[in-house]
Every structure is written in C-alpha cells, then in structure tokens.
Backbone bond lengths (Angstrom), bond angles and torsions (degrees), N, CA, C in turn:
res aa  C-N    CA-C-N  psi(-1)  N-CA   C-N-CA  omega(-1)  CA-C   N-CA-C  phi
1 X - - - 1.460 - - 1.521 108.10 -
2 X 1.311 116.89 129.18 1.465 119.97 178.56 1.530 110.37 -79.23
3 X 1.324 116.21 170.40 1.465 121.58 -174.47 1.524 112.27 -62.54
4 X 1.320 117.90 -41.62 1.471 120.38 -179.46 1.526 110.61 -63.94
5 X 1.314 117.42 -41.65 1.469 121.08 177.65 1.524 111.19 -65.01
6 X 1.326 116.53 -41.64 1.470 120.88 177.72 1.530 109.83 -61.72
7 X 1.338 115.89 -45.40 1.459 119.94 178.80 1.530 110.49 -59.65
8 X 1.322 116.67 -46.37 1.467 121.14 -178.60 1.525 110.80 -60.53
9 X 1.321 116.97 -40.06 1.464 121.01 177.59 1.522 110.73 -63.65
10 X 1.322 117.15 -47.73 1.468 120.51 178.32 1.525 110.63 -62.91
11 X 1.317 116.79 -44.69 1.465 120.68 -178.09 1.529 110.15 -59.99
12 X 1.312 116.83 -42.91 1.460 120.89 -178.94 1.524 111.16 -59.46
13 X 1.309 116.39 -46.32 1.468 120.87 178.96 1.522 110.88 -65.64
14 X 1.320 116.51 -47.69 1.469 120.35 -176.92 1.526 111.68 -65.60
15 X 1.322 117.97 -35.78 1.468 119.19 -178.36 1.526 111.30 -67.46
16 X 1.320 118.38 -33.45 1.468 120.83 176.18 1.526 109.85 -64.97
17 X 1.323 116.08 -42.74 1.463 120.09 178.63 1.517 110.53 -65.74
18 X 1.327 116.27 -42.49 1.467 119.86 178.96 1.523 110.46 -60.51
19 X 1.308 117.22 -43.65 1.463 121.11 178.66 1.532 110.12 -58.61
20 X 1.339 117.29 -42.61 1.464 120.91 179.99 1.524 111.65 -63.74
21 X 1.319 117.28 -38.37 1.468 120.55 177.70 1.527 109.85 -68.33
22 X 1.320 117.92 -46.34 1.465 120.68 -179.59 1.527 111.30 -59.97
23 X 1.313 116.35 -38.43 1.466 120.35 -177.94 1.523 112.62 -67.06
24 X 1.322 118.37 -15.41 1.472 121.80 179.63 1.529 112.85 -87.65
25 X 1.326 117.74 -8.39 1.465 119.36 -179.71 1.528 108.27 -70.93
26 X 1.339 117.31 121.06 1.464 119.46 -179.75 1.535 111.76 -61.78
27 X 1.293 114.95 142.36 1.460 121.89 -175.36 1.524 112.91 -57.54
28 X 1.298 118.18 -37.78 1.468 120.51 -172.29 1.522 113.87 -102.28
29 X 1.310 117.86 9.02 1.457 119.66 -174.81 1.523 112.09 -79.45
30 X 1.306 114.79 133.89 1.464 122.28 171.19 1.528 109.56 -117.20
31 X 1.334 115.39 19.80 1.460 120.81 -176.36 1.524 111.59 -58.87
32 X 1.312 114.18 137.54 1.463 122.86 169.22 1.524 105.56 -146.81
33 X 1.331 118.63 136.33 1.459 120.28 -175.01 1.524 113.79 -71.69
34 X 1.308 117.44 -15.14 1.454 122.33 -177.85 1.530 107.21 -154.42
35 X 1.316 118.63 148.89 1.469 119.32 179.00 1.537 113.97 -56.17
36 X 1.338 117.93 -26.83 1.461 120.64 178.79 1.532 112.20 -78.53
37 X 1.321 116.37 -17.34 1.461 121.28 -176.14 1.530 111.16 -79.09
38 X 1.314 115.11 153.70 1.459 120.32 172.99 1.518 109.01 -85.61
39 X 1.325 116.30 159.72 1.458 120.16 174.95 1.528 108.26 -73.88
40 X 1.330 115.55 163.83 1.464 119.95 177.52 1.523 110.87 -59.81
41 X 1.318 117.33 -38.14 1.465 120.31 179.49 1.527 110.47 -64.75
42 X 1.305 117.69 -40.50 1.465 120.64 177.75 1.535 111.12 -64.29
43 X 1.323 116.83 -40.36 1.462 120.16 178.11 1.527 109.62 -67.50
44 X 1.317 116.63 -40.24 1.469 120.08 178.00 1.528 110.19 -59.79
45 X 1.313 117.33 -41.29 1.466 120.34 179.68 1.532 110.56 -68.57
46 X 1.313 117.02 -32.60 1.473 121.15 173.86 1.527 109.36 -59.16
47 X 1.322 116.60 -43.78 1.464 120.98 178.95 1.525 110.50 -60.90
48 X 1.316 117.36 -45.80 1.468 120.95 178.75 1.525 109.89 -59.39
49 X 1.317 116.64 -44.90 1.460 120.87 179.74 1.515 113.13 -64.73
50 X 1.323 116.96 -40.67 1.466 120.20 179.34 1.523 111.22 -65.37
51 X 1.324 116.45 -40.71 1.454 119.61 178.59 1.532 110.60 -62.22
52 X 1.326 116.31 -44.72 1.467 120.18 178.92 1.524 110.90 -62.80
53 X 1.328 116.48 -43.87 1.458 120.17 -179.69 1.523 111.51 -62.64
54 X 1.325 116.25 -41.62 1.451 119.48 179.71 1.526 111.03 -60.08
55 X 1.317 116.34 -49.95 1.466 119.60 -178.31 1.522 111.54 -60.29
56 X 1.319 116.07 -45.76 1.464 119.66 -179.76 1.528 111.11 -65.52
57 X 1.318 117.00 -37.86 1.469 120.96 179.04 1.521 111.26 -64.24
58 X 1.327 116.36 -43.10 1.458 119.87 178.75 1.523 111.07 -64.70
59 X 1.323 116.58 -37.96 1.462 120.37 -177.43 1.526 112.85 -76.16
60 X 1.322 117.26 -35.94 1.471 120.73 -173.52 1.522 113.87 -103.44
61 X 1.341 117.41 -19.94 1.451 120.65 -176.97 1.516 113.72 84.63
62 X 1.339 117.00 9.29 1.463 119.87 -179.90 1.526 109.34 -139.81
63 X 1.328 115.55 128.62 1.452 121.03 177.89 1.520 110.93 -89.20
64 X 1.324 115.85 122.40 1.468 121.55 178.69 1.524 107.53 -129.25
65 X 1.323 116.07 122.11 1.466 120.91 178.37 1.515 108.20 -96.39
66 X 1.326 115.72 106.44 1.461 121.16 -179.74 1.525 109.24 -147.38
67 X 1.333 117.32 62.68 1.466 118.46 -177.52 1.526 111.53 -68.64
68 X 1.308 115.19 148.50 1.470 120.90 173.95 1.529 107.93 -69.47
69 X 1.318 117.23 161.16 1.464 118.90 175.52 1.532 110.79 -59.27
70 X 1.310 115.46 147.70 1.462 121.15 -179.76 1.528 109.77 -62.60
71 X 1.328 117.37 131.22 1.462 119.99 176.63 1.522 111.89 -60.35
72 X 1.307 115.43 161.84 1.463 120.88 -177.85 1.522 113.01 -74.97
73 X 1.321 117.74 -24.36 1.461 119.35 -175.43 1.524 111.39 -125.02
74 X 1.318 114.88 154.01 1.468 119.87 175.08 1.513 110.35 -66.81
75 X 1.314 117.14 -32.85 1.465 119.74 178.03 1.525 109.99 -57.43
76 X 1.330 117.05 -42.25 1.466 120.89 178.64 1.530 111.20 -66.41
77 X 1.328 116.95 -38.36 1.466 120.84 178.76 1.524 109.58 -63.88
78 X 1.322 116.99 -48.34 1.469 120.89 -179.70 1.524 110.10 -63.29
79 X 1.333 117.40 -42.45 1.468 119.89 178.32 1.524 111.32 -61.07
80 X 1.317 117.01 -41.60 1.472 120.80 178.58 1.524 109.89 -63.70
81 X 1.323 116.43 -42.03 1.468 119.77 178.70 1.525 110.77 -63.30
82 X 1.325 116.73 -46.34 1.466 120.48 -179.32 1.531 111.46 -62.07
83 X 1.313 116.38 -43.85 1.472 120.21 -179.07 1.531 110.25 -63.57
84 X 1.306 116.27 -46.45 1.463 120.95 -179.58 1.526 111.01 -64.61
85 X 1.317 116.64 -44.14 1.459 120.99 -178.14 1.522 112.15 -67.21
86 X 1.311 117.20 -29.84 1.464 120.50 -178.77 1.525 111.82 -59.91
87 X 1.321 117.45 -34.70 1.452 120.69 -179.15 1.515 114.44 -97.38
88 X 1.303 115.84 0.14 1.458 120.15 -173.44 1.522 113.72 -64.07
89 X 1.310 118.17 -47.56 1.456 120.76 -176.53 1.531 110.25 -63.56
90 X 1.320 116.76 -41.48 1.472 119.78 178.25 1.522 110.47 -61.56
91 X 1.329 117.30 -40.71 1.461 120.46 179.04 1.526 111.18 -67.06
92 X 1.320 117.16 -40.27 1.466 120.02 176.98 1.531 110.76 -65.34
93 X 1.324 116.54 -43.34 1.462 119.91 179.56 1.524 112.06 -65.01
94 X 1.323 116.87 -31.66 1.467 121.00 -179.90 1.530 112.26 -78.67
95 X 1.304 116.61 -13.13 1.460 120.86 -178.23 1.529 109.98 -67.47
96 X 1.316 117.83 121.91 1.468 119.14 178.90 1.532 111.05 -62.08
97 X 1.312 115.45 147.11 1.466 120.69 179.92 1.524 111.21 -55.36
98 X 1.325 116.37 -34.20 1.467 120.35 -179.85 1.525 111.55 -63.88
99 X 1.325 118.25 -33.41 1.475 120.56 178.30 1.528 109.83 -70.86
100 X 1.335 117.15 -35.43 1.464 120.92 -179.00 1.523 111.05 -66.39
101 X 1.318 117.03 -32.32 1.460 120.76 -177.53 1.525 112.79 -98.87
102 X 1.328 117.32 -4.12 1.465 121.56 -179.05 1.527 110.73 -79.31
103 X 1.308 114.55 175.59 1.463 120.93 174.53 1.526 109.51 -90.62
104 X 1.316 114.72 151.95 1.458 122.23 175.50 1.521 107.57 -118.83
105 X 1.319 116.16 134.47 1.465 121.21 173.68 1.523 106.44 -76.93
106 X 1.305 115.42 107.62 1.464 121.62 -175.98 1.520 108.21 -113.94
107 X 1.322 115.58 93.59 1.465 122.40 -179.55 1.523 112.06 54.49
108 X 1.328 115.02 44.47 1.456 120.43 174.72 1.509 115.87 91.19
109 X 1.312 118.37 -3.69 1.464 119.61 175.15 1.525 108.86 -123.46
110 X 1.307 114.26 149.00 1.456 120.19 -179.22 1.525 109.49 -85.23
111 X 1.336 115.88 130.51 1.465 121.39 176.03 1.520 108.34 -131.25
112 X 1.311 118.48 142.35 1.459 119.76 174.68 1.539 109.70 -60.60
113 X 1.308 116.50 132.68 1.466 120.97 -176.45 1.521 111.81 -56.96
114 X 1.316 116.92 -45.60 1.470 119.02 -177.78 1.529 111.52 -64.05
115 X 1.319 117.69 -40.57 1.467 120.42 177.51 1.524 110.90 -62.93
116 X 1.330 115.86 -41.34 1.454 119.45 179.18 1.525 110.51 -63.95
117 X 1.327 117.16 -41.11 1.461 120.63 -179.74 1.531 110.73 -60.23
118 X 1.325 116.24 -48.08 1.466 119.24 178.92 1.529 111.05 -62.42
119 X 1.330 117.81 -39.97 1.469 120.88 178.11 1.522 111.19 -61.03
120 X 1.330 116.54 -41.38 1.461 119.91 178.24 1.523 110.61 -64.53
121 X 1.323 116.91 -42.48 1.461 119.64 178.52 1.521 110.14 -58.35
122 X 1.325 116.77 -47.44 1.464 120.03 -179.24 1.536 111.42 -65.02
123 X 1.329 117.39 -36.05 1.455 119.97 178.57 1.530 110.97 -67.67
124 X 1.313 116.62 -39.40 1.463 119.74 177.92 1.526 110.00 -65.41
125 X 1.330 117.84 -41.12 1.467 120.92 176.19 1.530 109.71 -61.27
126 X 1.316 117.10 -40.43 1.470 121.56 176.42 1.531 110.96 -58.48
127 X 1.328 116.74 -49.20 1.472 120.18 -179.73 1.524 111.27 -65.14
128 X 1.320 116.96 -36.40 1.469 120.51 175.91 1.520 109.58 -61.16
129 X 1.330 117.01 -39.75 1.459 120.99 176.59 1.518 112.17 -62.39
130 X 1.335 116.41 -39.86 1.463 119.11 175.48 1.524 110.19 -57.11
131 X 1.323 115.38 -49.02 1.464 119.87 -178.51 1.524 110.52 -61.05
132 X 1.326 117.05 -40.56 1.475 118.96 -177.80 1.523 111.71 -61.08
133 X 1.334 117.77 -29.79 1.471 119.71 177.77 1.527 111.87 -76.92
134 X 1.317 117.63 -16.43 1.461 121.66 178.27 1.533 111.60 -85.06
135 X 1.328 118.23 -23.86 1.459 120.92 -166.88 1.523 113.80 -59.23
136 X 1.308 119.07 -51.26 1.473 119.80 -178.50 1.527 111.85 -65.18
137 X 1.344 119.75 -44.94 1.468 117.96 176.94 1.536 113.00 -60.49
138 X 1.346 117.25 -22.14 1.462 121.25 177.24 1.525 111.55 -85.85
139 X 1.344 117.00 -2.20 1.456 120.39 -179.80 1.515 113.68 88.68
140 X 1.312 117.84 15.60 1.454 121.86 -179.65 1.525 110.16 -105.62
141 X 1.302 115.77 -170.23 1.459 122.03 178.63 1.525 109.00 -121.17
142 X 1.330 115.15 160.27 1.465 121.32 -178.54 1.524 108.75 -103.42
143 X 1.333 116.97 122.84 1.463 118.81 177.77 1.527 110.85 -74.99
144 X 1.311 115.69 168.66 1.459 119.07 171.21 1.518 108.47 -61.98
145 X 1.320 115.68 138.00 1.462 119.92 178.65 1.528 108.08 -116.42
146 X 1.311 117.80 -69.94 1.466 120.94 174.80 1.521 110.23 -114.11
147 X 1.276 115.96 18.00 1.448 123.21 -179.69 1.514 107.80 160.14
148 X 1.317 116.59 -172.50 1.469 120.00 -176.78 1.524 112.96 -60.16
149 X 1.329 115.07 151.95 1.459 121.25 170.84 1.529 106.80 -117.48
150 X 1.316 116.77 172.14 1.465 119.39 177.07 1.530 111.15 -62.28
151 X 1.321 116.34 -24.19 1.458 120.98 -178.81 1.530 113.08 -92.11
152 X 1.323 116.42 -23.00 1.463 122.32 178.36 1.529 109.38 -134.91
153 X 1.350 115.01 78.38 1.471 118.80 -177.01 1.527 112.52 -64.78
C-alpha cells in the first residue's frame, strides 16, 4: 500500500470517529473549561476548516486559511462536516500521485504535501480529543473512539 492509500484509509476511519464526536456536542452548550479556551462548537468548526484547507491545499498546491464564519448551530456544523467528508475520499483518490509527492506553499514556506496531510490528520485528531474532554461536563456522552468508553462499552 502506498502512502496516499494508507493516508486515505486512516482518514476514512478517523473522519467517522470525528463525526461521532462532533454529533455529541449539545446544541445549546457554550461550555469552555477556561476563559482562554474555545467552545466545543468553535473547535468543531476549526476541524471543518482544517479539513477543507487540507483538501484544497493538496489539489492546488497552496494552503490558504479562510474559513467561513462559524454557523449558529451545531446541527449546521455537523451537516457541513458530513457533506464535506462525504466527498473527501473521492477527492483524495482523484489526486494525482504527483500532487501527493509535490510541495505545497504553506503560508510562504514549502512543505511536502504528504507530510502536511499527515500533520493535518494528527491535528484534527488532537482537536477531536479536546472536544471529547468537554462532552461529559456539557452533559453529553463520549462515543467509542479507539475502543469502548464508559458511555459506550
């Protein structure tokens, strides 16, 4: 299995888990563990934006951070994530091998596209972990992530 195929396989699995975590964020929660922290909805929107940026960067060779304003509801955030994720594998599969091994202009510095993709995946998993620690204090439950949780044995 080549690196792009391995990445696509990991991304597919991780995106399903991420969707499950995002779907647990209560609609009306403004919880943040500290005044400096973002709300779960804000972090969820960061994930949506990072995923979009990654795909566009791989396709165009240039990373541009220009996320839309955060939607008013978690339902809209989850819907945006689901819609974007639905086409993700097809876009990754359509990516020419040369784009996967090329450099990407990432805020003025050149980075290997494949390295950037893996970094984005790990960053999204990191943000998903942040959200998972917010769920119980928000009155929600934690889905299985890499195995059973106290809420989903």
